[in-house]
PQR file with spaces between the fields and no chain letter, atoms N, CA, C, O and H, PARSE charges and radii, in Angstrom:
ATOM       1  N    MET     1       0.817   -1.197    0.000 -0.4000 1.5000
ATOM       2  CA   MET     1       0.000    0.000    0.000 -0.0000 2.0000
ATOM       3  C    MET     1       0.862    1.263    0.000  0.5500 1.7000
ATOM       4  O    MET     1       0.463    2.286   -0.556 -0.5500 1.4000
ATOM       5  N    SER     2       2.039    1.194    0.620 -0.4000 1.5000
ATOM       6  CA   SER     2       2.886    2.383    0.672 -0.0000 2.0000
ATOM       7  C    SER     2       3.404    2.748   -0.719  0.5500 1.7000
ATOM       8  O    SER     2       3.694    3.912   -0.996 -0.5500 1.4000
ATOM       9  H    SER     2       2.363    0.362    1.071  0.4000 1.0000
ATOM      10  N    ARG     3       3.519    1.745   -1.590 -0.4000 1.5000
ATOM      11  CA   ARG     3       4.002    1.998   -2.943 -0.0000 2.0000
ATOM      12  C    ARG     3       3.061    2.959   -3.690  0.5500 1.7000
ATOM      13  O    ARG     3       3.520    3.845   -4.410 -0.5500 1.4000
ATOM      14  H    ARG     3       3.284    0.799   -1.366  0.4000 1.0000
ATOM      15  N    GLY     4       1.771    2.782   -3.518 -0.4000 1.5000
ATOM      16  CA   GLY     4       0.797    3.660   -4.152 -0.0000 2.0000
ATOM      17  C    GLY     4       0.965    5.096   -3.696  0.5500 1.7000
ATOM      18  O    GLY     4       0.796    6.023   -4.489 -0.5500 1.4000
ATOM      19  H    GLY     4       1.398    2.062   -2.933  0.4000 1.0000
ATOM      20  N    GLY     5       1.291    5.290   -2.446 -0.4000 1.5000
ATOM      21  CA   GLY     5       1.523    6.625   -1.918 -0.0000 2.0000
ATOM      22  C    GLY     5       2.720    7.280   -2.570  0.5500 1.7000
ATOM      23  O    GLY     5       2.688    8.472   -2.879 -0.5500 1.4000
ATOM      24  H    GLY     5       1.428    4.538   -1.802  0.4000 1.0000
ATOM      25  N    LYS     6       3.779    6.512   -2.784 -0.4000 1.5000
ATOM      26  CA   LYS     6       4.981    7.055   -3.437 -0.0000 2.0000
ATOM      27  C    LYS     6       4.673    7.479   -4.863  0.5500 1.7000
ATOM      28  O    LYS     6       5.098    8.543   -5.312 -0.5500 1.4000
ATOM      29  H    LYS     6       3.805    5.544   -2.534  0.4000 1.0000
ATOM      30  N    GLU     7       3.935    6.641   -5.566 -0.4000 1.5000
ATOM      31  CA   GLU     7       3.620    6.949   -6.959 -0.0000 2.0000
ATOM      32  C    GLU     7       2.773    8.211   -7.069  0.5500 1.7000
ATOM      33  O    GLU     7       2.960    9.016   -7.981 -0.5500 1.4000
ATOM      34  H    GLU     7       3.590    5.776   -5.201  0.4000 1.0000
ATOM      35  N    SER     8       1.840    8.378   -6.134 -0.4000 1.5000
ATOM      36  CA   SER     8       1.010    9.581   -6.212 -0.0000 2.0000
ATOM      37  C    SER     8       1.856   10.821   -5.920  0.5500 1.7000
ATOM      38  O    SER     8       1.632   11.874   -6.516 -0.5500 1.4000
ATOM      39  H    SER     8       1.688    7.724   -5.393  0.4000 1.0000
ATOM      40  N    LYS     9       2.826   10.706   -5.009 -0.4000 1.5000
ATOM      41  CA   LYS     9       3.710   11.841   -4.738 -0.0000 2.0000
ATOM      42  C    LYS     9       4.540   12.175   -5.967  0.5500 1.7000
ATOM      43  O    LYS     9       4.742   13.344   -6.296 -0.5500 1.4000
ATOM      44  H    LYS     9       3.008    9.850   -4.525  0.4000 1.0000
ATOM      45  N    LYS    10       5.024   11.127   -6.648 -0.4000 1.5000
ATOM      46  CA   LYS    10       5.805   11.355   -7.871 -0.0000 2.0000
ATOM      47  C    LYS    10       4.954   12.061   -8.914  0.5500 1.7000
ATOM      48  O    LYS    10       5.419   12.978   -9.591 -0.5500 1.4000
ATOM      49  H    LYS    10       4.861   10.177   -6.381  0.4000 1.0000
ATOM      50  N    GLY    11       3.698   11.626   -9.040 -0.4000 1.5000
ATOM      51  CA   GLY    11       2.787   12.247  -10.002 -0.0000 2.0000
ATOM      52  C    GLY    11       2.538   13.705   -9.674  0.5500 1.7000
ATOM      53  O    GLY    11       2.499   14.555  -10.564 -0.5500 1.4000
ATOM      54  H    GLY    11       3.321   10.881   -8.490  0.4000 1.0000
ATOM      55  N    GLU    12       2.369   13.990   -8.387 -0.4000 1.5000
ATOM      56  CA   GLU    12       2.151   15.378   -7.966 -0.0000 2.0000
ATOM      57  C    GLU    12       3.377   16.225   -8.257  0.5500 1.7000
ATOM      58  O    GLU    12       3.266   17.364   -8.710 -0.5500 1.4000
ATOM      59  H    GLU    12       2.401   13.300   -7.664  0.4000 1.0000
ATOM      60  N    MET    13       4.557   15.655   -7.990 -0.4000 1.5000
ATOM      61  CA   MET    13       5.796   16.392   -8.249 -0.0000 2.0000
ATOM      62  C    MET    13       5.945   16.665   -9.741  0.5500 1.7000
ATOM      63  O    MET    13       6.355   17.752  -10.147 -0.5500 1.4000
ATOM      64  H    MET    13       4.648   14.729   -7.622  0.4000 1.0000
ATOM      65  N    LYS    14       5.609   15.666  -10.547 -0.4000 1.5000
ATOM      66  CA   LYS    14       5.718   15.826  -11.996 -0.0000 2.0000
ATOM      67  C    LYS    14       4.762   16.916  -12.481  0.5500 1.7000
ATOM      68  O    LYS    14       5.132   17.753  -13.305 -0.5500 1.4000
ATOM      69  H    LYS    14       5.276   14.783  -10.217  0.4000 1.0000
ATOM      70  N    LYS    15       3.524   16.901  -11.961 -0.4000 1.5000
ATOM      71  CA   LYS    15       2.551   17.929  -12.334 -0.0000 2.0000
ATOM      72  C    LYS    15       3.059   19.312  -11.946  0.5500 1.7000
ATOM      73  O    LYS    15       2.949   20.267  -12.716 -0.5500 1.4000
ATOM      74  H    LYS    15       3.224   16.221  -11.292  0.4000 1.0000
ATOM      75  N    ARG    16       3.621   19.407  -10.735 -0.4000 1.5000
ATOM      76  CA   ARG    16       4.142   20.685  -10.260 -0.0000 2.0000
ATOM      77  C    ARG    16       5.276   21.172  -11.158  0.5500 1.7000
ATOM      78  O    ARG    16       5.339   22.348  -11.516 -0.5500 1.4000
ATOM      79  H    ARG    16       3.710   18.632  -10.110  0.4000 1.0000
ATOM      80  N    ASP    17       6.173   20.246  -11.518 -0.4000 1.5000
ATOM      81  CA   ASP    17       7.295   20.605  -12.394 -0.0000 2.0000
ATOM      82  C    ASP    17       6.802   21.071  -13.760  0.5500 1.7000
ATOM      83  O    ASP    17       7.300   22.058  -14.300 -0.5500 1.4000
ATOM      84  H    ASP    17       6.122   19.290  -11.228  0.4000 1.0000
ATOM      85  N    MET    18       5.825   20.359  -14.315 -0.4000 1.5000
ATOM      86  CA   MET    18       5.288   20.730  -15.625 -0.0000 2.0000
ATOM      87  C    MET    18       4.635   22.111  -15.552  0.5500 1.7000
ATOM      88  O    MET    18       4.798   22.929  -16.457 -0.5500 1.4000
ATOM      89  H    MET    18       5.421   19.557  -13.876  0.4000 1.0000
ATOM      90  N    LYS    19       3.897   22.366  -14.473 -0.4000 1.5000
ATOM      91  CA   LYS    19       3.236   23.658  -14.300 -0.0000 2.0000
ATOM      92  C    LYS    19       4.280   24.766  -14.204  0.5500 1.7000
ATOM      93  O    LYS    19       4.118   25.831  -14.800 -0.5500 1.4000
ATOM      94  H    LYS    19       3.764   21.702  -13.737  0.4000 1.0000
ATOM      95  N    GLN    20       5.356   24.512  -13.449 -0.4000 1.5000
ATOM      96  CA   GLN    20       6.418   25.502  -13.293 -0.0000 2.0000
ATOM      97  C    GLN    20       7.084   25.782  -14.639  0.5500 1.7000
ATOM      98  O    GLN    20       7.379   26.933  -14.960 -0.5500 1.4000
ATOM      99  H    GLN    20       5.487   23.647  -12.965  0.4000 1.0000
ATOM     100  N    GLU    21       7.321   24.732  -15.425 -0.4000 1.5000
ATOM     101  CA   GLU    21       7.934   24.908  -16.748 -0.0000 2.0000
ATOM     102  C    GLU    21       7.040   25.762  -17.649  0.5500 1.7000
ATOM     103  O    GLU    21       7.528   26.644  -18.355 -0.5500 1.4000
ATOM     104  H    GLU    21       7.081   23.796  -15.164  0.4000 1.0000
ATOM     105  N    ARG    22       5.725   25.498  -17.623 -0.4000 1.5000
ATOM     106  CA   ARG    22       4.788   26.290  -18.429 -0.0000 2.0000
ATOM     107  C    ARG    22       4.817   27.753  -18.012  0.5500 1.7000
ATOM     108  O    ARG    22       4.856   28.649  -18.856 -0.5500 1.4000
ATOM     109  H    ARG    22       5.328   24.781  -17.050  0.4000 1.0000
ATOM     110  N    GLU    23       4.797   27.988  -16.697 -0.4000 1.5000
ATOM     111  CA   GLU    23       4.821   29.365  -16.196 -0.0000 2.0000
ATOM     112  C    GLU    23       6.102   30.071  -16.619  0.5500 1.7000
ATOM     113  O    GLU    23       6.073   31.234  -17.021 -0.5500 1.4000
ATOM     114  H    GLU    23       4.765   27.260  -16.012  0.4000 1.0000
ATOM     115  N    ASN    24       7.233   29.361  -16.528 -0.4000 1.5000
ATOM     116  CA   ASN    24       8.513   29.957  -16.925 -0.0000 2.0000
ATOM     117  C    ASN    24       8.522   30.298  -18.406  0.5500 1.7000
ATOM     118  O    ASN    24       8.996   31.361  -18.807 -0.5500 1.4000
ATOM     119  H    ASN    24       7.257   28.416  -16.202  0.4000 1.0000
ATOM     120  N    LYS    25       7.992   29.383  -19.220 -0.4000 1.5000
ATOM     121  CA   LYS    25       7.964   29.622  -20.661 -0.0000 2.0000
ATOM     122  C    LYS    25       7.075   30.819  -20.993  0.5500 1.7000
ATOM     123  O    LYS    25       7.443   31.661  -21.813 -0.5500 1.4000
ATOM     124  H    LYS    25       7.607   28.519  -18.895  0.4000 1.0000
ATOM     125  N    ASN    26       5.904   30.895  -20.355 -0.4000 1.5000
ATOM     126  CA   ASN    26       4.999   32.029  -20.577 -0.0000 2.0000
ATOM     127  C    ASN    26       5.658   33.335  -20.164  0.5500 1.7000
ATOM     128  O    ASN    26       5.514   34.353  -20.840 -0.5500 1.4000
ATOM     129  H    ASN    26       5.605   30.212  -19.689  0.4000 1.0000
ATOM     130  N    GLU    27       6.381   33.302  -19.052 -0.4000 1.5000
ATOM     131  CA   GLU    27       7.061   34.503  -18.573 -0.0000 2.0000
ATOM     132  C    GLU    27       8.136   34.941  -19.569  0.5500 1.7000
ATOM     133  O    GLU    27       8.300   36.132  -19.830 -0.5500 1.4000
ATOM     134  H    GLU    27       6.498   32.474  -18.502  0.4000 1.0000
ATOM     135  N    GLU    28       8.871   33.965  -20.125 -0.4000 1.5000
ATOM     136  CA   GLU    28       9.896   34.290  -21.125 -0.0000 2.0000
ATOM     137  C    GLU    28       9.263   34.944  -22.353  0.5500 1.7000
ATOM     138  O    GLU    28       9.793   35.919  -22.887 -0.5500 1.4000
ATOM     139  H    GLU    28       8.738   32.997  -19.913  0.4000 1.0000
ATOM     140  N    ILE    29       8.133   34.404  -22.794 -0.4000 1.5000
ATOM     141  CA   ILE    29       7.443   34.954  -23.965 -0.0000 2.0000
ATOM     142  C    ILE    29       6.980   36.380  -23.676  0.5500 1.7000
ATOM     143  O    ILE    29       7.154   37.273  -24.505 -0.5500 1.4000
ATOM     144  H    ILE    29       7.702   33.613  -22.360  0.4000 1.0000
ATOM     145  N    GLU    30       6.388   36.593  -22.494 -0.4000 1.5000
ATOM     146  CA   GLU    30       5.934   37.938  -22.125 -0.0000 2.0000
ATOM     147  C    GLU    30       7.103   38.917  -22.096  0.5500 1.7000
ATOM     148  O    GLU    30       6.986   40.050  -22.561 -0.5500 1.4000
ATOM     149  H    GLU    30       6.247   35.868  -21.820  0.4000 1.0000
ATOM     150  N    ASN    31       8.234   38.468  -21.543 -0.4000 1.5000
ATOM     151  CA   ASN    31       9.409   39.339  -21.478 -0.0000 2.0000
ATOM     152  C    ASN    31       9.909   39.683  -22.872  0.5500 1.7000
ATOM     153  O    ASN    31      10.330   40.812  -23.124 -0.5500 1.4000
ATOM     154  H    ASN    31       8.329   37.547  -21.165  0.4000 1.0000
ATOM     155  N    GLU    32       9.864   38.709  -23.781 -0.4000 1.5000
ATOM     156  CA   GLU    32      10.306   38.942  -25.157 -0.0000 2.0000
ATOM     157  C    GLU    32       9.426   39.999  -25.823  0.5500 1.7000
ATOM     158  O    GLU    32       9.936   40.915  -26.468 -0.5500 1.4000
ATOM     159  H    GLU    32       9.523   37.792  -23.576  0.4000 1.0000
ATOM     160  N    TRP    33       8.098   39.872  -25.666 -0.4000 1.5000
ATOM     161  CA   TRP    33       7.187   40.849  -26.271 -0.0000 2.0000
ATOM     162  C    TRP    33       7.368   42.228  -25.652  0.5500 1.7000
ATOM     163  O    TRP    33       7.326   43.245  -26.344 -0.5500 1.4000
ATOM     164  H    TRP    33       7.684   39.128  -25.142  0.4000 1.0000
ATOM     165  N    ARG    34       7.570   42.247  -24.333 -0.4000 1.5000
ATOM     166  CA   ARG    34       7.782   43.526  -23.647 -0.0000 2.0000
ATOM     167  C    ARG    34       9.050   44.193  -24.188  0.5500 1.7000
ATOM     168  O    ARG    34       9.067   45.397  -24.440 -0.5500 1.4000
ATOM     169  H    ARG    34       7.604   41.421  -23.770  0.4000 1.0000
ATOM     170  N    ARG    35      10.113   43.397  -24.363 -0.4000 1.5000
ATOM     171  CA   ARG    35      11.378   43.918  -24.876 -0.0000 2.0000
ATOM     172  C    ARG    35      11.199   44.468  -26.290  0.5500 1.7000
ATOM     173  O    ARG    35      11.737   45.523  -26.626 -0.5500 1.4000
ATOM     174  H    ARG    35      10.099   42.419  -24.158  0.4000 1.0000
ATOM     175  N    ARG    36      10.440   43.745  -27.114 -0.4000 1.5000
ATOM     176  CA   ARG    36      10.204   44.208  -28.489 -0.0000 2.0000
ATOM     177  C    ARG    36       9.449   45.531  -28.505  0.5500 1.7000
ATOM     178  O    ARG    36       9.769   46.431  -29.282 -0.5500 1.4000
ATOM     179  H    ARG    36      10.004   42.888  -26.841  0.4000 1.0000
ATOM     180  N    ARG    37       8.428   45.640  -27.626 -0.4000 1.5000
ATOM     181  CA   ARG    37       7.661   46.889  -27.571 -0.0000 2.0000
ATOM     182  C    ARG    37       8.546   48.059  -27.156  0.5500 1.7000
ATOM     183  O    ARG    37       8.450   49.147  -27.723 -0.5500 1.4000
ATOM     184  H    ARG    37       8.168   44.909  -26.995  0.4000 1.0000
ATOM     185  N    VAL    38       9.407   47.834  -26.166 -0.4000 1.5000
ATOM     186  CA   VAL    38      10.291   48.896  -25.689 -0.0000 2.0000
ATOM     187  C    VAL    38      11.262   49.296  -26.791  0.5500 1.7000
ATOM     188  O    VAL    38      11.511   50.483  -27.005 -0.5500 1.4000
ATOM     189  H    VAL    38       9.484   46.950  -25.705  0.4000 1.0000
ATOM     190  N    GLU    39      11.816   48.297  -27.497 -0.4000 1.5000
ATOM     191  CA   GLU    39      12.740   48.596  -28.601 -0.0000 2.0000
ATOM     192  C    GLU    39      12.035   49.411  -29.675  0.5500 1.7000
ATOM     193  O    GLU    39      12.593   50.373  -30.203 -0.5500 1.4000
ATOM     194  H    GLU    39      11.614   47.334  -27.324  0.4000 1.0000
ATOM     195  N    LYS    40      10.808   49.020  -29.993 -0.4000 1.5000
ATOM     196  CA   LYS    40      10.059   49.714  -31.039 -0.0000 2.0000
ATOM     197  C    LYS    40       9.797   51.163  -30.629  0.5500 1.7000
ATOM     198  O    LYS    40       9.956   52.084  -31.430 -0.5500 1.4000
ATOM     199  H    LYS    40      10.355   48.238  -29.564  0.4000 1.0000
ATOM     200  N    ARG    41       9.395   51.352  -29.379 -0.4000 1.5000
ATOM     201  CA   ARG    41       9.140   52.700  -28.877 -0.0000 2.0000
ATOM     202  C    ARG    41      10.391   53.565  -28.963  0.5500 1.7000
ATOM     203  O    ARG    41      10.329   54.723  -29.377 -0.5500 1.4000
ATOM     204  H    ARG    41       9.266   50.604  -28.728  0.4000 1.0000
ATOM     205  N    SER    42      11.525   52.994  -28.571 -0.4000 1.5000
ATOM     206  CA   SER    42      12.760   53.781  -28.593 -0.0000 2.0000
ATOM     207  C    SER    42      13.167   54.100  -30.031  0.5500 1.7000
ATOM     208  O    SER    42      13.687   55.183  -30.302 -0.5500 1.4000
ATOM     209  H    SER    42      11.575   52.053  -28.235  0.4000 1.0000
ATOM     210  N    ARG    43      12.933   53.158  -30.958 -0.4000 1.5000
ATOM     211  CA   ARG    43      13.237   53.428  -32.372 -0.0000 2.0000
ATOM     212  C    ARG    43      12.365   54.556  -32.890  0.5500 1.7000
ATOM     213  O    ARG    43      12.836   55.429  -33.618 -0.5500 1.4000
ATOM     214  H    ARG    43      12.510   52.279  -30.738  0.4000 1.0000
ATOM     215  N    MET    44      11.090   54.537  -32.515 -0.4000 1.5000
ATOM     216  CA   MET    44      10.168   55.568  -32.989 -0.0000 2.0000
ATOM     217  C    MET    44      10.542   56.929  -32.402  0.5500 1.7000
ATOM     218  O    MET    44      10.422   57.951  -33.077 -0.5500 1.4000
ATOM     219  H    MET    44      10.707   53.827  -31.923  0.4000 1.0000
ATOM     220  N    ARG    45      10.990   56.944  -31.161 -0.4000 1.5000
ATOM     221  CA   ARG    45      11.417   58.205  -30.546 -0.0000 2.0000
ATOM     222  C    ARG    45      12.613   58.786  -31.290  0.5500 1.7000
ATOM     223  O    ARG    45      12.715   59.997  -31.486 -0.5500 1.4000
ATOM     224  H    ARG    45      11.087   56.113  -30.613  0.4000 1.0000
ATOM     225  N    ARG    46      13.516   57.899  -31.701 -0.4000 1.5000
ATOM     226  CA   ARG    46      14.705   58.353  -32.432 -0.0000 2.0000
ATOM     227  C    ARG    46      14.366   58.683  -33.877  0.5500 1.7000
ATOM     228  O    ARG    46      15.186   59.265  -34.587 -0.5500 1.4000
ATOM     229  H    ARG    46      13.434   56.915  -31.542  0.4000 1.0000
ATOM     230  N    GLY    47      13.184   58.324  -34.316 -0.4000 1.5000
ATOM     231  CA   GLY    47      12.745   58.635  -35.672 -0.0000 2.0000
ATOM     232  C    GLY    47      13.273   57.668  -36.711  0.5500 1.7000
ATOM     233  O    GLY    47      13.299   57.986  -37.900 -0.5500 1.4000
ATOM     234  H    GLY    47      12.518   57.851  -33.740  0.4000 1.0000
ATOM     235  N    GLU    48      13.695   56.486  -36.273 -0.4000 1.5000
ATOM     236  CA   GLU    48      14.202   55.499  -37.227 -0.0000 2.0000
ATOM     237  C    GLU    48      13.037   54.807  -37.923  0.5500 1.7000
ATOM     238  O    GLU    48      11.920   54.745  -37.409 -0.5500 1.4000
ATOM     239  H    GLU    48      13.674   56.228  -35.307  0.4000 1.0000
ATOM     240  N    GLU    49      13.333   54.299  -39.090 -0.4000 1.5000
ATOM     241  CA   GLU    49      12.342   53.546  -39.859 -0.0000 2.0000
ATOM     242  C    GLU    49      12.076   52.223  -39.143  0.5500 1.7000
ATOM     243  O    GLU    49      13.004   51.577  -38.654 -0.5500 1.4000
ATOM     244  H    GLU    49      14.240   54.350  -39.508  0.4000 1.0000
ATOM     245  N    GLU    50      10.802   51.823  -39.086 -0.4000 1.5000
ATOM     246  CA   GLU    50      10.471   50.544  -38.466 -0.0000 2.0000
ATOM     247  C    GLU    50      10.958   49.406  -39.337  0.5500 1.7000
ATOM     248  O    GLU    50      10.782   49.409  -40.555 -0.5500 1.4000
ATOM     249  H    GLU    50      10.049   52.347  -39.483  0.4000 1.0000
ATOM     250  N    GLU    51      11.579   48.427  -38.682 -0.4000 1.5000
ATOM     251  CA   GLU    51      12.052   47.258  -39.417 -0.0000 2.0000
ATOM     252  C    GLU    51      10.959   46.199  -39.383  0.5500 1.7000
ATOM     253  O    GLU    51      10.304   45.981  -38.363 -0.5500 1.4000
ATOM     254  H    GLU    51      11.722   48.425  -37.692  0.4000 1.0000
ATOM     255  N    LYS    52      10.783   45.551  -40.525 -0.4000 1.5000
ATOM     256  CA   LYS    52       9.815   44.469  -40.571 -0.0000 2.0000
ATOM     257  C    LYS    52      10.590   43.169  -40.705  0.5500 1.7000
ATOM     258  O    LYS    52      11.223   42.917  -41.730 -0.5500 1.4000
ATOM     259  H    LYS    52      11.314   45.729  -41.353  0.4000 1.0000
ATOM     260  N    GLU    53      10.538   42.346  -39.668 -0.4000 1.5000
ATOM     261  CA   GLU    53      11.213   41.063  -39.758 -0.0000 2.0000
ATOM     262  C    GLU    53      10.319   39.975  -39.182  0.5500 1.7000
ATOM     263  O    GLU    53       9.825   40.086  -38.060 -0.5500 1.4000
ATOM     264  H    GLU    53      10.024   42.551  -38.835  0.4000 1.0000
ATOM     265  N    GLY    54      10.126   38.956  -39.945 -0.4000 1.5000
ATOM     266  CA   GLY    54       9.421   37.772  -39.503 -0.0000 2.0000
ATOM     267  C    GLY    54       8.031   37.985  -38.926  0.5500 1.7000
ATOM     268  O    GLY    54       7.670   37.323  -37.953 -0.5500 1.4000
ATOM     269  H    GLY    54      10.528   38.866  -40.857  0.4000 1.0000
ATOM     270  N    GLY    55       7.237   38.888  -39.497 -0.4000 1.5000
ATOM     271  CA   GLY    55       5.865   39.067  -39.038 -0.0000 2.0000
ATOM     272  C    GLY    55       5.759   39.774  -37.702  0.5500 1.7000
ATOM     273  O    GLY    55       4.719   39.717  -37.045 -0.5500 1.4000
ATOM     274  H    GLY    55       7.530   39.426  -40.288  0.4000 1.0000
ATOM     275  N    GLU    56       6.819   40.432  -37.302 -0.4000 1.5000
ATOM     276  CA   GLU    56       6.835   41.100  -36.007 -0.0000 2.0000
ATOM     277  C    GLU    56       5.797   42.214  -35.944  0.5500 1.7000
ATOM     278  O    GLU    56       5.259   42.503  -34.875 -0.5500 1.4000
ATOM     279  H    GLU    56       7.663   40.478  -37.836  0.4000 1.0000
ATOM     280  N    ASN    57       5.516   42.838  -37.081 -0.4000 1.5000
ATOM     281  CA   ASN    57       4.635   44.002  -37.089 -0.0000 2.0000
ATOM     282  C    ASN    57       3.226   43.692  -37.575  0.5500 1.7000
ATOM     283  O    ASN    57       2.494   44.599  -37.970 -0.5500 1.4000
ATOM     284  H    ASN    57       5.953   42.603  -37.949  0.4000 1.0000
ATOM     285  N    VAL    58       2.846   42.442  -37.551 -0.4000 1.5000
ATOM     286  CA   VAL    58       1.510   42.063  -38.015 -0.0000 2.0000
ATOM     287  C    VAL    58       0.459   42.769  -37.169  0.5500 1.7000
ATOM     288  O    VAL    58      -0.534   43.268  -37.698 -0.5500 1.4000
ATOM     289  H    VAL    58       3.441   41.705  -37.230  0.4000 1.0000
ATOM     290  N    GLU    59       0.673   42.812  -35.861 -0.4000 1.5000
ATOM     291  CA   GLU    59      -0.273   43.465  -34.959 -0.0000 2.0000
ATOM     292  C    GLU    59      -0.421   44.942  -35.331  0.5500 1.7000
ATOM     293  O    GLU    59      -1.533   45.470  -35.331 -0.5500 1.4000
ATOM     294  H    GLU    59       1.479   42.406  -35.431  0.4000 1.0000
ATOM     295  N    ASN    60       0.677   45.604  -35.642 -0.4000 1.5000
ATOM     296  CA   ASN    60       0.646   47.018  -35.988 -0.0000 2.0000
ATOM     297  C    ASN    60      -0.083   47.242  -37.305  0.5500 1.7000
ATOM     298  O    ASN    60      -0.837   48.206  -37.444 -0.5500 1.4000
ATOM     299  H    ASN    60       1.580   45.175  -35.641  0.4000 1.0000
ATOM     300  N    GLU    61       0.137   46.358  -38.268 -0.4000 1.5000
ATOM     301  CA   GLU    61      -0.527   46.500  -39.558 -0.0000 2.0000
ATOM     302  C    GLU    61      -2.036   46.384  -39.384  0.5500 1.7000
ATOM     303  O    GLU    61      -2.793   47.115  -40.024 -0.5500 1.4000
ATOM     304  H    GLU    61       0.749   45.576  -38.155  0.4000 1.0000
ATOM     305  N    LYS    62      -2.476   45.473  -38.526 -0.4000 1.5000
ATOM     306  CA   LYS    62      -3.910   45.326  -38.271 -0.0000 2.0000
ATOM     307  C    LYS    62      -4.451   46.606  -37.653  0.5500 1.7000
ATOM     308  O    LYS    62      -5.521   47.082  -38.031 -0.5500 1.4000
ATOM     309  H    LYS    62      -1.861   44.879  -38.007  0.4000 1.0000
ATOM     310  N    ARG    63      -3.711   47.159  -36.705 -0.4000 1.5000
ATOM     311  CA   ARG    63      -4.145   48.369  -36.023 -0.0000 2.0000
ATOM     312  C    ARG    63      -4.227   49.539  -36.990  0.5500 1.7000
ATOM     313  O    ARG    63      -5.169   50.330  -36.937 -0.5500 1.4000
ATOM     314  H    ARG    63      -2.842   46.772  -36.397  0.4000 1.0000
ATOM     315  N    GLU    64      -3.245   49.649  -37.869 -0.4000 1.5000
ATOM     316  CA   GLU    64      -3.220   50.752  -38.824 -0.0000 2.0000
ATOM     317  C    GLU    64      -4.399   50.678  -39.782  0.5500 1.7000
ATOM     318  O    GLU    64      -4.903   51.709  -40.229 -0.5500 1.4000
ATOM     319  H    GLU    64      -2.480   49.007  -37.912  0.4000 1.0000
ATOM     320  N    GLY    65      -4.844   49.463  -40.102 -0.4000 1.5000
ATOM     321  CA   GLY    65      -5.964   49.289  -41.014 -0.0000 2.0000
ATOM     322  C    GLY    65      -7.246   49.879  -40.461  0.5500 1.7000
ATOM     323  O    GLY    65      -8.123   50.272  -41.232 -0.5500 1.4000
ATOM     324  H    GLY    65      -4.436   48.626  -39.740  0.4000 1.0000
ATOM     325  N    GLY    66      -7.377   49.951  -39.148 -0.4000 1.5000
ATOM     326  CA   GLY    66      -8.596   50.458  -38.543 -0.0000 2.0000
ATOM     327  C    GLY    66      -8.550   51.942  -38.230  0.5500 1.7000
ATOM     328  O    GLY    66      -9.428   52.441  -37.527 -0.5500 1.4000
ATOM     329  H    GLY    66      -6.665   49.632  -38.522  0.4000 1.0000
ATOM     330  N    ARG    67      -7.570   52.651  -38.722 -0.4000 1.5000
ATOM     331  CA   ARG    67      -7.417   54.061  -38.358 -0.0000 2.0000
ATOM     332  C    ARG    67      -8.137   55.023  -39.293  0.5500 1.7000
ATOM     333  O    ARG    67      -8.021   56.236  -39.114 -0.5500 1.4000
ATOM     334  H    ARG    67      -6.857   52.246  -39.294  0.4000 1.0000
ATOM     335  N    GLU    68      -8.870   54.534  -40.274 -0.4000 1.5000
ATOM     336  CA   GLU    68      -9.511   55.447  -41.223 -0.0000 2.0000
ATOM     337  C    GLU    68     -10.511   56.368  -40.530  0.5500 1.7000
ATOM     338  O    GLU    68     -10.582   57.557  -40.838 -0.5500 1.4000
ATOM     339  H    GLU    68      -8.964   53.549  -40.419  0.4000 1.0000
ATOM     340  N    GLY    69     -11.273   55.825  -39.607 -0.4000 1.5000
ATOM     341  CA   GLY    69     -12.297   56.653  -38.965 -0.0000 2.0000
ATOM     342  C    GLY    69     -12.034   56.791  -37.482  0.5500 1.7000
ATOM     343  O    GLY    69     -10.970   56.424  -36.985 -0.5500 1.4000
ATOM     344  H    GLY    69     -11.215   54.859  -39.357  0.4000 1.0000
ATOM     345  N    GLY    70     -13.015   57.324  -36.787 -0.4000 1.5000
ATOM     346  CA   GLY    70     -12.909   57.406  -35.338 -0.0000 2.0000
ATOM     347  C    GLY    70     -12.184   58.644  -34.857  0.5500 1.7000
ATOM     348  O    GLY    70     -11.937   59.572  -35.627 -0.5500 1.4000
ATOM     349  H    GLY    70     -13.880   57.623  -37.191  0.4000 1.0000
ATOM     350  N    TRP    71     -11.853   58.651  -33.607 -0.4000 1.5000
ATOM     351  CA   TRP    71     -11.275   59.836  -32.982 -0.0000 2.0000
ATOM     352  C    TRP    71      -9.883   60.155  -33.485  0.5500 1.7000
ATOM     353  O    TRP    71      -9.443   61.300  -33.383 -0.5500 1.4000
ATOM     354  H    TRP    71     -12.053   57.897  -32.982  0.4000 1.0000
ATOM     355  N    ARG    72      -9.172   59.165  -34.030 -0.4000 1.5000
ATOM     356  CA   ARG    72      -7.813   59.415  -34.505 -0.0000 2.0000
ATOM     357  C    ARG    72      -7.781   60.140  -35.848  0.5500 1.7000
ATOM     358  O    ARG    72      -6.751   60.697  -36.227 -0.5500 1.4000
ATOM     359  H    ARG    72      -9.530   58.235  -34.112  0.4000 1.0000
ATOM     360  N    LYS    73      -8.889   60.136  -36.559 -0.4000 1.5000
ATOM     361  CA   LYS    73      -8.901   60.679  -37.916 -0.0000 2.0000
ATOM     362  C    LYS    73      -8.443   62.133  -37.945  0.5500 1.7000
ATOM     363  O    LYS    73      -7.650   62.514  -38.807 -0.5500 1.4000
ATOM     364  H    LYS    73      -9.726   59.683  -36.251  0.4000 1.0000
ATOM     365  N    GLY    74      -8.921   62.932  -37.034 -0.4000 1.5000
ATOM     366  CA   GLY    74      -8.554   64.339  -37.004 -0.0000 2.0000
ATOM     367  C    GLY    74      -7.152   64.591  -36.480  0.5500 1.7000
ATOM     368  O    GLY    74      -6.595   65.665  -36.707 -0.5500 1.4000
ATOM     369  H    GLY    74      -9.565   62.623  -36.333  0.4000 1.0000
ATOM     370  N    ARG    75      -6.579   63.633  -35.792 -0.4000 1.5000
ATOM     371  CA   ARG    75      -5.275   63.838  -35.173 -0.0000 2.0000
ATOM     372  C    ARG    75      -4.122   63.522  -36.114  0.5500 1.7000
ATOM     373  O    ARG    75      -3.021   64.042  -35.930 -0.5500 1.4000
ATOM     374  H    ARG    75      -7.032   62.761  -35.608  0.4000 1.0000
ATOM     375  N    GLU    76      -4.347   62.693  -37.105 -0.4000 1.5000
ATOM     376  CA   GLU    76      -3.233   62.257  -37.963 -0.0000 2.0000
ATOM     377  C    GLU    76      -2.985   63.193  -39.116  0.5500 1.7000
ATOM     378  O    GLU    76      -2.084   62.958  -39.920 -0.5500 1.4000
ATOM     379  H    GLU    76      -5.241   62.271  -37.255  0.4000 1.0000
């Protein structure tokens, strides 16, 4: 009977490890996106041309497509 207890502890540890790995990976992805946004902002402040590499600016292109009307129309 004690063997079953050990196996359940191993399973719990494995689940915990997998959860921790997922959280770490998500955090790395968030940090990468945050870094890209900061880099983009600093490039725009310096007035440099935006670089398009590997679909990085897909989100921006979508946003720009919706700028025809609305409150931004008079500002641009």
